N, C-alpha and C positions, 0 to 999 in steps of 0.2 A: 420477562427475558429480558436478559442482557446482553445488546450486539453490541459490538465493536466492527470496524469499518478499517480494511487494511488497503493502505496503497504499494505500489512500486511504479512510483516513476519517474516517468520519462521528461525529456523534452518534446516530443511527438506523443506518445501515446500515457496512457499513465492504467494501469492494471487495477480493478479494486477486488475486494474479494468480503463478505462480512463473515463474524463469524459469533458464536455462542461461548459466550466463558464459561459458564456452566460447563458443558461439555467439551471446551476447548474444540472445540471442533471449527474448519472454517470452508466457505464452503467460495467457489471463483464465481462470478456476477458478471462482469462488463468488463470492457476495454473503453478508457473517455481520448477519442483525438483532441491535442492541441487545439486551439484558435488562435490565429493569429501571434504564438510562438505562448502562449497562455494557455493554465487548465482550464478544461472547458467549468467555469463556477457555475452556470446556471445546470449543468447538469449531476456536479458535485451536493449543489444545495439539494437536488430532489434527491437524491440516495441518503442524505443526513435527513432531510422530514421525512421519507418514506421509512429509514430501520431508525433512526432515534438513537442514537449510539450514545453510550456514557462516553466513550473517549476514541481515538484515532490515532490507527498502528502505520508510522513511515518507516520501508525499507532505506537501509541507510548505507551505499555501496562505498567501499573501501576498497583501496588494492589492497593486495596481496599481503603485503607489511606492515596492513592496519592504520596505514596512511591516509588524508584526505584527499580526492579528489574532486574537481571542476563538480564532474556530477553531483559528491557527495554534496559541494556546497549550495548547488539548483537542489536539493532534495532537503535540506536548512532551510531552507529558502522557502520552498515549498511546507514545511512542516509550521513555521513562522505564519506561513499564509492562513493555513489550515486553522492555526490556533486564532491568529486575531478575528476571526470572518463566523467564526462559529463558535468558541469563548469554551472549545473541549479542551481537556487535557489531549494533550500530542506524545505518544510514543513513538521515539527508535529503536530500531531495531537492527543487529547489522545482519545485509543477506548479499552479500559474496557469496554467487555461484545459485541464486535462486534462482537465477533465468534456466540455467543449466537443469538444475534440478527439473522443475517445472518441464524440459522436455524430452524428459526422460519418464513424466506422467504424461501426457498429450501427443496427439500425433498432428496435431493441428496448430500452424504458426498465428492462427484470429484469435485464439484464446491464450494462447502463451502464458501473457502481462496479466492476465486476471489470476493465472493457474500461480505465477512466482507471489502474487498478492497474498495467494492462499497460502502456500508456501512459508510467506514471508506473517499472516498472522499466527501459522501453528507454531513458529519458532516463537514467536512471542509470549503463546500460551503454553510451548516446555520450560520457557524461562522464569514465570512470573508464576509459576506454580510453586 
């Protein structure tokens, strides 16, 4: 099975989802909390070991006009760190409004970021088919 892990990157929390390339479906996994303003690399490493993904996808937040923001640059830095640590292909997909879409799918704030990661992965699957 070919797995892909998707991330909804945030400074305080990172939503994580896993998807299957064959079916183009994704499932929310969990939310990782930042540790001292850094991603929880230990937990990310555990997920990489567990799922052994072929590649990673990170949502890229852009302004409504398509321009980069502070959050865009932070997500791009996270992407570079993922690539450097795990030596896997890392892809970006524009994710504006993924959190709003996630809010429509769930009534729980606790898993909102993981559902946003699911939407990011589903969007990536739709764009790569």
